[in-house]
KEKE-3310 file (N, C-alpha, C; in steps of 0.2 Angstrom, whole numbers, plus 5000, padded with zeros to 4 digits):
npx = (5582:5578:5566:5552:5552:5541:5524:5516:5507:5489:5487:5499:5502:5491:5495:5506:5500:5493:5496:5490:5479:5463:5458:5448:5436:5437:5428:5420:5413:5399:5399:5387:5377:5381:5382:5388:5399:5406:5423:5427:5415:5398:5386:5374:5364:5361:5365:5375:5390:5406:5400:5392:5375:5373:5367:5350:5342:5338)
npy = (5154:5148:5156:5155:5165:5168:5166:5150:5144:5138:5128:5121:5118:5108:5099:5092:5086:5074:5062:5060:5051:5046:5031:5016:5013:4999:4984:4972:4956:4952:4943:4936:4938:4938:4949:4964:4975:4989:4988:4987:4992:4992:4980:4987:4979:4968:4973:4967:4967:4959:4948:4951:4959:4975:4986:4991:4981:4988)
npz = (5086:5069:5059:5048:5032:5024:5023:5022:5009:5009:5002:5002:5015:5015:5007:5013:5024:5017:5022:5034:5039:5043:5053:5051:5063:5074:5075:5085:5089:5099:5113:5118:5109:5097:5089:5079:5088:5097:5103:5120:5124:5131:5123:5111:5107:5115:5126:5136:5144:5146:5149:5159:5162:5159:5154:5150:5136:5120)
capx = (5580:5576:5558:5550:5553:5535:5518:5516:5501:5485:5488:5506:5500:5487:5500:5511:5496:5490:5496:5486:5473:5460:5458:5442:5434:5437:5422:5420:5407:5397:5399:5381:5372:5385:5380:5394:5399:5414:5427:5427:5409:5392:5383:5369:5358:5358:5366:5380:5397:5410:5397:5385:5371:5374:5361:5343:5343:5333)
capy = (5149:5151:5157:5156:5171:5170:5162:5145:5143:5133:5121:5118:5114:5102:5094:5089:5082:5071:5055:5059:5048:5043:5024:5014:5010:4993:4982:4965:4953:4951:4935:4933:4937:4938:4955:4968:4980:4992:4985:4990:4995:4988:4977:4990:4974:4964:4976:4964:4969:4955:4942:4953:4964:4982:4991:4987:4982:4991)
capz = (5081:5062:5058:5040:5029:5022:5025:5018:5007:5012:4998:5003:5020:5015:5004:5019:5029:5014:5024:5040:5036:5048:5053:5052:5070:5075:5077:5087:5089:5105:5115:5121:5104:5090:5084:5079:5094:5098:5108:5128:5126:5131:5117:5110:5106:5122:5134:5141:5145:5149:5152:5163:5159:5162:5152:5147:5129:5116)
cpx = (5577:5568:5558:5550:5545:5530:5517:5508:5495:5486:5494:5506:5496:5491:5503:5506:5492:5491:5493:5479:5469:5458:5451:5440:5433:5431:5424:5414:5405:5397:5392:5377:5375:5384:5387:5394:5406:5417:5427:5419:5402:5388:5376:5362:5356:5359:5370:5387:5401:5406:5391:5381:5372:5369:5356:5344:5337:5327)
cpy = (5152:5151:5157:5163:5174:5164:5156:5145:5137:5127:5118:5115:5107:5096:5090:5085:5077:5063:5055:5057:5046:5036:5023:5012:5003:4991:4974:4962:4951:4944:4932:4933:4939:4944:4960:4973:4984:4989:4989:4993:4989:4986:4982:4985:4970:4967:4972:4968:4964:4949:4945:4958:4970:4987:4987:4987:4985:4986)
cpz = (5075:5062:5050:5038:5026:5024:5021:5016:5010:5009:5000:5010:5021:5011:5009:5023:5024:5016:5030:5038:5043:5048:5054:5060:5069:5077:5080:5087:5097:5107:5115:5113:5097:5085:5084:5085:5093:5103:5115:5128:5126:5123:5117:5109:5111:5128:5139:5139:5149:5152:5157:5160:5163:5160:5149:5140:5126:5115)
residu = (MET:PRO:LEU:PRO:LYS:ARG:ARG:GLN:SER:LYS:THR:ARG:GLY:LYS:LYS:ARG:ARG:THR:HIS:TYR:LYS:SER:THR:LEU:ALA:SER:VAL:THR:THR:CYS:ALA:GLN:CYS:SER:GLN:PRO:LYS:MET:PRO:HIS:HIS:ALA:CYS:PRO:ASN:CYS:GLY:TYR:TYR:ARG:GLY:ARG:PRO:VAL:ILE:THR:ALA:LYS)
# end
């Protein structure tokens, strides 16, 4: 297999990675209290997940 003859500079590697951007975390609204929450997580405001209380709310 071919191998590179010289080491690539840090700048050249970073230029190649300019399109690797992180995406924003998606946010949904809670069905119980209508507060924003992460999908597939219990609501930090009311403590409900899928219509059932699973944690004690703050």
